NUKE-570539 format. One line per field, with one value per residue (C-alpha): residue number from 1; residue in one letter; x, y, z. Coordinates in steps of 0.5 Angstrom, whole numbers. Layout:
! NUKE-570539
lumti (NUM | ...)
rose (A | ...)
east (X | ...)
north (Y | ...)
up (Z | ...)
***
This chain:
! NUKE-570539
lumti (1 | 2 | 3 | 4 | 5 | 6 | 7 | 8 | 9 | 10 | 11 | 12 | 13 | 14 | 15 | 16 | 17 | 18 | 19 | 20 | 21 | 22 | 23 | 24 | 25 | 26 | 27 | 28 | 29 | 30 | 31 | 32 | 33 | 34 | 35 | 36 | 37 | 38 | 39 | 40 | 41 | 42 | 43 | 44 | 45 | 46 | 47 | 48 | 49 | 50 | 51 | 52 | 53 | 54 | 55 | 56 | 57 | 58 | 59 | 60 | 61 | 62 | 63 | 64 | 65 | 66 | 67 | 68 | 69 | 70 | 71 | 72 | 73 | 74 | 75 | 76 | 77 | 78 | 79 | 80 | 81 | 82 | 83 | 84 | 85 | 86 | 87 | 88 | 89 | 90 | 91 | 92 | 93 | 94 | 95 | 96 | 97 | 98 | 99 | 100 | 101 | 102 | 103 | 104 | 105 | 106 | 107 | 108 | 109 | 110 | 111 | 112 | 113 | 114 | 115 | 116 | 117 | 118 | 119 | 120 | 121 | 122 | 123 | 124 | 125 | 126 | 127 | 128 | 129 | 130 | 131 | 132 | 133 | 134 | 135 | 136 | 137 | 138 | 139 | 140 | 141 | 142 | 143 | 144 | 145 | 146 | 147 | 148 | 149 | 150 | 151 | 152 | 153 | 154 | 155 | 156 | 157 | 158 | 159 | 160 | 161 | 162 | 163 | 164 | 165 | 166 | 167 | 168 | 169 | 170 | 171 | 172 | 173 | 174 | 175 | 176 | 177 | 178 | 179 | 180 | 181 | 182 | 183 | 184 | 185 | 186 | 187 | 188 | 189 | 190 | 191 | 192 | 193 | 194 | 195 | 196 | 197 | 198 | 199)
rose (X | X | X | X | X | X | X | X | X | X | X | X | X | X | X | X | X | X | X | X | X | X | X | X | X | X | X | X | X | X | X | X | X | X | X | X | X | X | X | X | X | X | X | X | X | X | X | X | X | X | X | X | X | X | X | X | X | X | X | X | X | X | X | X | X | X | X | X | X | X | X | X | X | X | X | X | X | X | X | X | X | X | X | X | X | X | X | X | X | X | X | X | X | X | X | X | X | X | X | X | X | X | X | X | X | X | X | X | X | X | X | X | X | X | X | X | X | X | X | X | X | X | X | X | X | X | X | X | X | X | X | X | X | X | X | X | X | X | X | X | X | X | X | X | X | X | X | X | X | X | X | X | X | X | X | X | X | X | X | X | X | X | X | X | X | X | X | X | X | X | X | X | X | X | X | X | X | X | X | X | X | X | X | X | X | X | X | X | X | X | X | X | X | X | X | X | X | X | X)
east (41 | 43 | 38 | 40 | 36 | 36 | 33 | 33 | 29 | 24 | 26 | 33 | 32 | 31 | 27 | 32 | 37 | 33 | 31 | 38 | 40 | 35 | 39 | 44 | 39 | 37 | 30 | 27 | 21 | 18 | 15 | 11 | 8 | 6 | 3 | -1 | -3 | -5 | -10 | -14 | -21 | -23 | -17 | -15 | -10 | -15 | -20 | -14 | -12 | -19 | -20 | -14 | -14 | -22 | -26 | -23 | -18 | -23 | -26 | -33 | -31 | -28 | -21 | -15 | -15 | -7 | -7 | -11 | -7 | -1 | -3 | -4 | 2 | 7 | 6 | 6 | 12 | 8 | 2 | 7 | 10 | 3 | 2 | 8 | 6 | 0 | 2 | 9 | 7 | 2 | 8 | 13 | 9 | 9 | 16 | 18 | 13 | 17 | 24 | 21 | 19 | 26 | 30 | 26 | 28 | 35 | 36 | 43 | 40 | 34 | 33 | 28 | 27 | 24 | 23 | 22 | 28 | 30 | 24 | 21 | 27 | 27 | 35 | 36 | 34 | 39 | 46 | 47 | 44 | 45 | 42 | 41 | 42 | 41 | 41 | 35 | 34 | 34 | 30 | 25 | 25 | 24 | 18 | 15 | 15 | 14 | 8 | 5 | 6 | 8 | 14 | 11 | 8 | 14 | 18 | 13 | 14 | 22 | 21 | 16 | 21 | 28 | 34 | 39 | 43 | 38 | 39 | 47 | 49 | 45 | 47 | 53 | 54 | 51 | 51 | 50 | 45 | 46 | 50 | 48 | 44 | 51 | 54 | 49 | 50 | 57 | 57 | 52 | 56 | 62 | 59 | 56 | 62 | 66 | 61 | 61 | 54 | 56 | 63)
north (311 | 317 | 323 | 328 | 334 | 338 | 345 | 351 | 357 | 356 | 354 | 352 | 345 | 341 | 336 | 335 | 333 | 328 | 325 | 324 | 321 | 316 | 312 | 311 | 307 | 313 | 314 | 321 | 323 | 329 | 334 | 338 | 331 | 330 | 337 | 335 | 328 | 332 | 337 | 331 | 332 | 330 | 333 | 337 | 341 | 343 | 345 | 349 | 353 | 355 | 357 | 361 | 364 | 364 | 360 | 364 | 358 | 353 | 351 | 349 | 342 | 342 | 342 | 347 | 352 | 353 | 359 | 363 | 361 | 362 | 369 | 370 | 368 | 369 | 377 | 377 | 374 | 374 | 370 | 365 | 364 | 363 | 358 | 354 | 354 | 351 | 346 | 344 | 339 | 335 | 334 | 333 | 327 | 324 | 325 | 321 | 316 | 315 | 315 | 310 | 305 | 306 | 305 | 298 | 296 | 297 | 303 | 306 | 313 | 317 | 324 | 329 | 334 | 340 | 347 | 349 | 345 | 350 | 354 | 347 | 346 | 339 | 340 | 339 | 331 | 331 | 328 | 333 | 339 | 341 | 347 | 348 | 355 | 358 | 365 | 369 | 368 | 361 | 360 | 365 | 361 | 354 | 357 | 360 | 353 | 349 | 352 | 356 | 363 | 369 | 373 | 378 | 372 | 368 | 374 | 375 | 368 | 369 | 376 | 373 | 367 | 368 | 370 | 365 | 367 | 364 | 357 | 358 | 360 | 355 | 349 | 344 | 344 | 349 | 347 | 351 | 349 | 353 | 348 | 342 | 336 | 332 | 338 | 338 | 330 | 330 | 336 | 332 | 325 | 329 | 331 | 324 | 320 | 325 | 323 | 316 | 315 | 312 | 309)
up (82 | 80 | 79 | 73 | 73 | 66 | 66 | 62 | 60 | 55 | 48 | 50 | 48 | 55 | 52 | 46 | 51 | 55 | 48 | 46 | 52 | 52 | 47 | 52 | 56 | 61 | 62 | 62 | 67 | 63 | 68 | 62 | 60 | 68 | 68 | 62 | 66 | 72 | 69 | 66 | 69 | 74 | 77 | 84 | 81 | 75 | 81 | 85 | 78 | 77 | 84 | 83 | 76 | 75 | 70 | 64 | 64 | 63 | 56 | 56 | 56 | 63 | 60 | 61 | 56 | 56 | 52 | 56 | 62 | 59 | 57 | 64 | 67 | 62 | 62 | 70 | 74 | 80 | 77 | 74 | 81 | 84 | 78 | 80 | 88 | 86 | 81 | 83 | 89 | 84 | 79 | 85 | 88 | 81 | 80 | 86 | 84 | 78 | 81 | 86 | 80 | 76 | 83 | 84 | 77 | 78 | 73 | 74 | 73 | 71 | 68 | 70 | 65 | 69 | 67 | 74 | 77 | 82 | 83 | 86 | 90 | 87 | 85 | 92 | 90 | 84 | 84 | 78 | 75 | 68 | 65 | 57 | 54 | 48 | 45 | 45 | 37 | 37 | 43 | 40 | 33 | 37 | 41 | 35 | 31 | 37 | 40 | 34 | 37 | 33 | 35 | 40 | 44 | 44 | 46 | 52 | 54 | 55 | 58 | 63 | 65 | 70 | 66 | 63 | 69 | 74 | 71 | 70 | 77 | 80 | 76 | 76 | 69 | 63 | 56 | 50 | 45 | 39 | 35 | 32 | 36 | 35 | 39 | 44 | 45 | 45 | 51 | 55 | 54 | 57 | 63 | 64 | 63 | 68 | 73 | 72 | 69 | 63 | 60)
***
Protein backbone atom coordinates (compact mmCIF):
# COMPACT_ATOMS: atom_id res chain seq x y z
CA UNK A 1 0.00 0.00 0.00
CA UNK A 2 1.20 3.49 -0.87
CA UNK A 3 1.22 6.11 1.88
CA UNK A 4 0.70 9.65 0.59
CA UNK A 5 1.67 12.37 3.05
CA UNK A 6 -0.07 15.70 2.47
CA UNK A 7 1.11 18.72 4.41
CA UNK A 8 1.48 22.48 4.21
CA UNK A 9 1.16 25.59 6.32
CA UNK A 10 -2.09 26.53 8.05
CA UNK A 11 -4.77 27.71 5.63
CA UNK A 12 -3.12 26.21 2.55
CA UNK A 13 -5.90 23.69 1.89
CA UNK A 14 -4.49 20.34 3.03
CA UNK A 15 -7.91 19.16 4.17
CA UNK A 16 -9.49 20.15 0.86
CA UNK A 17 -6.87 18.11 -0.98
CA UNK A 18 -7.70 15.03 1.08
CA UNK A 19 -11.44 15.46 0.54
CA UNK A 20 -10.99 15.86 -3.22
CA UNK A 21 -9.10 12.56 -3.43
CA UNK A 22 -11.60 10.56 -1.37
CA UNK A 23 -13.92 10.32 -4.38
CA UNK A 24 -11.18 8.35 -6.15
CA UNK A 25 -11.33 5.70 -3.45
CA UNK A 26 -8.32 6.90 -1.48
CA UNK A 27 -9.16 7.16 2.23
CA UNK A 28 -7.74 9.99 4.31
CA UNK A 29 -6.33 9.83 7.82
CA UNK A 30 -6.82 13.35 9.18
CA UNK A 31 -4.32 13.92 11.98
CA UNK A 32 -6.19 17.02 13.19
CA UNK A 33 -9.24 14.82 13.84
CA UNK A 34 -7.07 12.23 15.59
CA UNK A 35 -5.59 15.02 17.70
CA UNK A 36 -9.07 16.06 18.85
CA UNK A 37 -9.92 12.43 19.70
CA UNK A 38 -6.79 11.83 21.78
CA UNK A 39 -7.66 14.89 23.87
CA UNK A 40 -11.07 13.64 25.00
CA UNK A 41 -10.84 13.10 28.79
CA UNK A 42 -9.63 10.92 30.35
CA UNK A 43 -6.53 11.37 28.21
CA UNK A 44 -2.83 10.76 28.90
CA UNK A 45 -2.02 13.32 26.19
CA UNK A 46 -4.25 15.94 27.83
CA UNK A 47 -2.65 15.22 31.20
CA UNK A 48 0.80 15.72 29.69
CA UNK A 49 -0.26 18.99 28.03
CA UNK A 50 -1.65 20.25 31.34
CA UNK A 51 1.62 19.40 33.10
CA UNK A 52 3.56 21.18 30.34
CA UNK A 53 1.48 24.33 29.78
CA UNK A 54 -0.47 24.71 33.02
CA UNK A 55 -4.10 24.72 34.15
CA UNK A 56 -4.99 27.77 32.02
CA UNK A 57 -5.40 25.51 28.97
CA UNK A 58 -8.05 23.36 30.70
CA UNK A 59 -11.71 24.39 30.86
CA UNK A 60 -13.82 23.95 33.99
CA UNK A 61 -15.32 20.76 32.50
CA UNK A 62 -11.83 19.22 32.13
CA UNK A 63 -11.60 19.56 28.35
CA UNK A 64 -8.87 21.37 26.43
CA UNK A 65 -9.35 25.08 25.79
CA UNK A 66 -7.96 25.05 22.24
CA UNK A 67 -7.97 28.84 21.93
CA UNK A 68 -6.00 29.25 25.15
CA UNK A 69 -3.43 26.70 23.99
CA UNK A 70 -3.24 28.29 20.52
CA UNK A 71 -2.63 31.71 22.10
CA UNK A 72 0.39 30.24 23.90
CA UNK A 73 1.96 28.17 21.12
CA UNK A 74 1.26 30.16 17.96
CA UNK A 75 3.18 33.18 19.25
CA UNK A 76 6.24 31.28 20.44
CA UNK A 77 8.04 28.79 18.19
CA UNK A 78 9.76 27.15 21.16
CA UNK A 79 6.40 26.45 22.78
CA UNK A 80 5.00 25.18 19.48
CA UNK A 81 7.91 22.72 19.30
CA UNK A 82 7.16 21.70 22.88
CA UNK A 83 3.50 21.09 21.99
CA UNK A 84 4.57 18.97 19.02
CA UNK A 85 6.98 16.94 21.15
CA UNK A 86 4.12 16.05 23.50
CA UNK A 87 1.40 15.32 20.94
CA UNK A 88 3.24 13.67 18.05
CA UNK A 89 3.82 10.34 19.77
CA UNK A 90 0.12 9.96 20.57
CA UNK A 91 -0.99 10.96 17.08
CA UNK A 92 1.57 8.76 15.31
CA UNK A 93 0.48 5.72 17.32
CA UNK A 94 -3.09 6.27 16.07
CA UNK A 95 -1.92 6.89 12.48
CA UNK A 96 0.02 3.62 12.47
CA UNK A 97 -3.06 1.72 13.69
CA UNK A 98 -5.21 3.27 10.95
CA UNK A 99 -2.63 2.42 8.27
CA UNK A 100 -2.42 -1.17 9.53
CA UNK A 101 -6.23 -1.40 9.32
CA UNK A 102 -6.24 -0.04 5.75
CA UNK A 103 -3.46 -2.44 4.78
CA UNK A 104 -5.46 -5.41 6.10
CA UNK A 105 -8.43 -4.24 4.01
CA UNK A 106 -6.25 -4.35 0.89
CA UNK A 107 -6.43 -0.62 0.12
CA UNK A 108 -4.09 0.50 -2.68
CA UNK A 109 -3.26 3.82 -1.02
CA UNK A 110 -4.01 6.03 1.96
CA UNK A 111 -3.58 9.76 2.49
CA UNK A 112 -2.14 11.03 5.75
CA UNK A 113 -3.20 14.69 6.11
CA UNK A 114 -0.62 15.98 8.59
CA UNK A 115 0.28 19.62 9.29
CA UNK A 116 3.44 18.44 11.11
CA UNK A 117 4.41 15.71 8.64
CA UNK A 118 8.08 16.72 8.53
CA UNK A 119 8.40 17.87 12.15
CA UNK A 120 7.10 14.51 13.37
CA UNK A 121 9.42 12.53 11.11
CA UNK A 122 6.46 10.65 9.62
CA UNK A 123 7.46 11.78 6.13
CA UNK A 124 10.06 8.99 6.23
CA UNK A 125 7.21 6.43 6.33
CA UNK A 126 5.53 7.97 3.26
CA UNK A 127 5.98 6.83 -0.33
CA UNK A 128 5.11 10.31 -1.61
CA UNK A 129 4.98 13.68 0.15
CA UNK A 130 2.96 16.57 -1.24
CA UNK A 131 2.99 20.10 0.11
CA UNK A 132 -0.04 22.29 -0.56
CA UNK A 133 0.86 25.97 -0.80
CA UNK A 134 -1.16 29.18 -1.05
CA UNK A 135 -0.53 32.90 -0.92
CA UNK A 136 -0.41 34.57 2.47
CA UNK A 137 -3.58 36.52 1.58
CA UNK A 138 -5.51 33.33 0.76
CA UNK A 139 -4.27 31.60 3.89
CA UNK A 140 -5.25 34.50 6.16
CA UNK A 141 -8.75 34.60 4.66
CA UNK A 142 -9.21 30.84 5.04
CA UNK A 143 -7.97 30.82 8.65
CA UNK A 144 -10.26 33.75 9.54
CA UNK A 145 -13.26 31.99 8.03
CA UNK A 146 -12.50 28.46 9.25
CA UNK A 147 -11.44 29.31 12.81
CA UNK A 148 -13.50 32.49 13.27
CA UNK A 149 -10.39 34.57 14.05
CA UNK A 150 -9.73 38.22 13.37
CA UNK A 151 -7.00 39.19 10.88
CA UNK A 152 -4.37 39.89 13.55
CA UNK A 153 -4.87 36.46 15.16
CA UNK A 154 -4.71 34.73 11.76
CA UNK A 155 -1.48 36.58 10.94
CA UNK A 156 0.03 35.60 14.29
CA UNK A 157 -0.82 31.96 13.59
CA UNK A 158 0.92 32.11 10.21
CA UNK A 159 3.94 33.92 11.65
CA UNK A 160 4.28 31.31 14.40
CA UNK A 161 4.64 28.47 11.89
CA UNK A 162 7.54 27.49 9.65
CA UNK A 163 7.81 29.43 6.37
CA UNK A 164 6.44 27.92 3.16
CA UNK A 165 9.99 27.02 2.05
CA UNK A 166 10.26 24.65 5.03
CA UNK A 167 7.53 22.52 3.44
CA UNK A 168 8.36 22.92 -0.25
CA UNK A 169 12.05 22.12 0.21
CA UNK A 170 11.24 18.82 1.93
CA UNK A 171 8.30 17.57 -0.14
CA UNK A 172 8.48 15.43 -3.26
CA UNK A 173 5.85 17.69 -4.87
CA UNK A 174 4.52 21.18 -4.16
CA UNK A 175 1.07 22.14 -5.44
CA UNK A 176 -0.35 25.66 -5.39
CA UNK A 177 -3.89 26.10 -4.08
CA UNK A 178 -4.55 29.70 -5.11
CA UNK A 179 -6.91 28.68 -7.90
CA UNK A 180 -10.18 26.77 -8.00
CA UNK A 181 -10.87 23.39 -6.35
CA UNK A 182 -10.92 21.93 -9.87
CA UNK A 183 -7.37 23.17 -10.50
CA UNK A 184 -6.20 21.71 -7.19
CA UNK A 185 -7.84 18.39 -8.02
CA UNK A 186 -6.24 18.29 -11.49
CA UNK A 187 -2.78 18.96 -10.02
CA UNK A 188 -3.22 16.25 -7.38
CA UNK A 189 -4.44 13.72 -9.95
CA UNK A 190 -1.47 14.52 -12.17
CA UNK A 191 0.93 13.55 -9.36
CA UNK A 192 -0.97 10.39 -8.44
CA UNK A 193 -1.15 9.27 -12.08
CA UNK A 194 2.56 9.92 -12.48
CA UNK A 195 3.21 7.68 -9.46
CA UNK A 196 0.83 4.98 -10.74
CA UNK A 197 -1.56 5.26 -7.79
CA UNK A 198 -4.56 6.03 -9.99
CA UNK A 199 -5.06 5.49 -13.72
